[in-house]
FIZAVO-803175 format. One record per residue (C-alpha): residue number from 1; residue in three letters; x, y, z. Coordinates in Angstrom, 3 decimals. Layout:
num	residu	xx	yy	zz
NUM	ALA	X	Y	Z
...
***
This chain:
num	residu	xx	yy	zz
1	MET	125.275	95.224	113.044
2	ASN	125.717	91.738	116.267
3	CYS	123.293	90.143	117.707
4	SER	121.584	92.311	121.313
5	GLN	121.848	88.318	122.513
6	CYS	125.223	86.667	122.186
7	GLY	126.897	89.693	121.270
8	ALA	129.000	87.991	118.511
9	ALA	126.746	87.182	115.372
10	ASN	125.303	89.241	112.952
11	ALA	122.600	90.070	113.424
12	THR	119.968	89.289	110.603
13	ILE	116.372	89.491	112.893
14	HIS	115.206	93.146	113.711
15	LEU	112.518	93.187	116.267
16	THR	110.805	96.503	117.439
17	GLN	108.332	96.883	119.702
18	ILE	106.477	100.143	120.823
19	ILE	104.734	100.697	124.400
20	ASP	103.184	103.583	126.053
21	GLY	104.467	105.707	121.917
22	ALA	108.102	104.087	123.909
23	ARG	109.987	102.335	121.221
24	THR	112.109	99.162	120.893
25	THR	114.366	97.684	118.869
26	ARG	116.272	94.679	120.116
27	ASP	118.512	92.649	117.082
28	PHE	118.767	88.937	116.827
29	CYS	121.196	86.599	114.690
30	GLU	119.146	83.618	113.883
31	SER	120.257	81.791	116.826
32	CYS	119.153	83.851	119.646
33	ALA	115.730	84.758	118.170
34	PRO	112.866	83.810	120.261
35	GLU	111.320	80.633	119.024
36	ASP	107.615	82.001	117.541
37	ILE	110.156	84.727	115.695
38	ARG	112.568	81.446	114.242
39	LYS	109.409	79.488	113.582
40	ARG	107.749	82.122	111.067
41	MET	111.341	82.926	110.143
42	GLN	111.724	79.452	108.606
43	GLU	107.994	79.625	107.101
44	ILE	108.610	81.951	104.974
45	LYS	112.279	81.387	103.805
46	GLY	110.297	77.617	103.268
47	GLY	107.576	79.482	101.397
48	THR	104.682	77.775	104.073
49	PHE	103.932	81.250	105.425
50	ASN	100.159	81.678	104.805
51	PRO	98.822	85.083	106.928
52	GLU	95.106	85.090	105.798
53	ALA	95.082	81.455	106.815
54	GLU	96.096	82.053	110.132
55	TRP	93.736	85.187	110.099
56	LYS	91.175	83.496	108.853
57	ALA	91.108	81.061	111.138
58	LYS	92.097	83.345	113.996
59	TRP	88.496	84.650	113.336
60	GLU	86.250	81.585	112.922
61	LYS	87.914	81.261	116.944
62	LEU	86.882	84.425	117.167
63	HIS	83.303	83.739	116.396
64	ALA	83.096	80.272	117.672
65	GLU	83.673	82.427	121.253
66	HIS	81.539	85.100	120.375
67	PRO	78.488	83.852	118.527
68	GLU	77.065	87.178	118.812
69	PHE	79.401	88.732	115.511
70	SER	80.158	86.355	112.263
71	SER	83.959	85.350	111.558
72	GLU	82.757	88.628	108.652
73	ALA	82.561	91.007	111.362
74	PHE	85.820	90.323	112.776
75	SER	87.155	90.460	109.497
76	PHE	86.048	93.821	108.350
77	VAL	87.322	95.346	111.597
78	ASP	90.524	93.131	111.030
79	ARG	90.673	94.851	107.631
80	GLY	89.192	98.410	108.138
81	LEU	92.143	98.490	110.821
82	SER	94.439	97.574	108.459
83	HIS	92.858	100.453	105.487
84	ASN	93.334	103.028	108.033
85	ARG	96.513	102.648	108.492
86	ASN	96.910	102.556	104.736
87	ILE	95.713	105.285	104.179
88	MET	97.733	107.023	106.337
89	LYS	101.684	109.181	105.176
90	ASP	103.198	108.712	108.409
91	PRO	102.894	106.032	110.365
92	ALA	103.571	107.660	113.294
93	GLN	100.385	109.308	113.401
94	GLU	98.657	106.141	114.232
95	LEU	99.935	106.516	117.746
96	SER	98.050	110.086	118.417
97	LEU	94.329	108.986	116.015
98	SER	91.209	109.260	118.341
99	PHE	88.869	106.136	119.519
100	SER	86.459	108.581	117.385
101	ASP	89.312	109.041	113.963
102	VAL	89.595	105.107	113.756
103	LEU	85.816	103.893	114.008
104	GLU	85.215	106.999	111.720
105	SER	88.106	105.193	108.976
106	CYS	86.450	101.615	109.622
107	GLN	82.780	103.703	108.363
108	ALA	84.410	104.935	105.684
109	TYR	85.747	101.703	105.104
110	ALA	82.299	100.119	105.425
111	LYS	80.775	102.529	102.795
112	GLU	84.033	101.962	100.690
113	ILE	83.499	98.174	99.844
114	TYR	79.904	97.392	100.811
115	GLY	78.093	100.527	98.779
116	GLU	74.689	100.742	99.810
117	SER	74.491	97.477	101.087
118	ALA	77.164	98.551	103.791
119	LYS	74.057	98.905	106.816
120	ALA	72.219	95.679	105.601
121	LYS	75.425	93.861	105.278
122	LEU	76.931	94.604	108.663
123	LYS	73.900	93.721	110.458
124	SER	74.608	90.638	108.625
125	CYS	77.344	89.822	110.604
126	GLY	76.505	91.289	113.747
127	ILE	77.965	94.944	113.276
128	GLU	74.660	97.663	113.800
129	THR	76.914	99.751	116.349
130	PHE	79.833	101.690	117.386
131	GLY	79.768	100.426	120.734
132	ASP	79.913	97.197	118.461
133	VAL	83.120	97.543	116.258
134	GLY	84.409	98.915	119.537
135	GLU	84.254	96.090	120.903
136	ILE	84.950	93.735	118.391
137	MET	88.667	95.906	117.667
138	ILE	89.464	95.177	121.669
139	LEU	88.210	91.027	121.090
140	LEU	90.848	91.273	117.723
141	GLY	93.378	93.401	120.123
142	SER	92.976	90.260	122.652
143	GLY	93.566	87.523	120.454
144	GLY	96.947	87.072	120.281
145	PHE	98.117	87.717	123.766
146	LYS	96.973	84.600	125.821
147	GLY	99.486	83.551	128.267
148	GLU	102.539	85.430	126.484
149	LEU	102.924	88.640	128.362
150	ASP	104.370	89.866	131.250
151	PRO	102.556	89.650	133.678
152	ALA	102.538	93.495	134.946
153	PHE	101.775	93.933	131.349
154	ARG	99.541	91.845	130.651
155	ASP	97.588	93.493	133.580
156	ARG	98.043	96.517	132.372
157	LEU	96.612	95.494	128.986
158	GLU	93.544	94.427	130.489
159	ASP	93.213	98.003	132.120
160	MET	93.413	99.780	129.412
161	ARG	90.887	96.963	127.701
162	ARG	88.071	98.030	130.705
163	LYS	88.749	101.455	130.053
164	ILE	88.435	100.651	126.428
165	ARG	84.456	99.058	127.137
166	GLU	83.355	101.855	129.644
167	ASN	84.075	104.650	127.388
168	LEU	82.015	102.380	124.760
169	ARG	79.034	101.848	127.014
170	GLN	79.221	105.439	127.697
171	LYS	79.224	107.178	123.889
172	TYR	78.659	104.522	121.708
173	SER	77.264	101.435	123.045
174	GLU	73.433	102.710	121.176
175	SER	74.871	104.893	118.851
176	PRO	74.338	103.526	115.317
177	PHE	77.446	102.663	113.108
178	LEU	75.904	103.432	109.390
179	ALA	73.381	105.986	109.561
180	GLU	69.318	105.117	107.976
***
């Protein structure tokens, strides 16, 4: 398969993007791949790629910007979302999950990893309501998108975040995340 950018070289990097359910795939040779992808490939090849350190830095940055939630709260929600993806048999199923499904999956994950101390543990991190979990989900989704998106797409994304926050306020803001 040839590179979709130059059309000549063999494509060794394949990027798939899903927006509004529409899948777009682009294939690049190493020379034509976007710079951030080339850098990541060099880190992987050189053995310096450390995703855990990257995520930990992201959680710490979010905590510094939103001190009402600990970095562990961001880690919990992020891992809860990953747990949700891991238990699905069909990755396409993720696109059809409702917001309530995702919240319930995070709730089950909390009980699974923290057991009977889940409520106290999450409270110590700043998570008490479904609204808290939803807000952290929004903040996690916002973390990597500063300044690198097409302005029209960024506006759509911000509009979607506003709608989610409003939905959270109306339905979940005061609902306890874990029952007594």
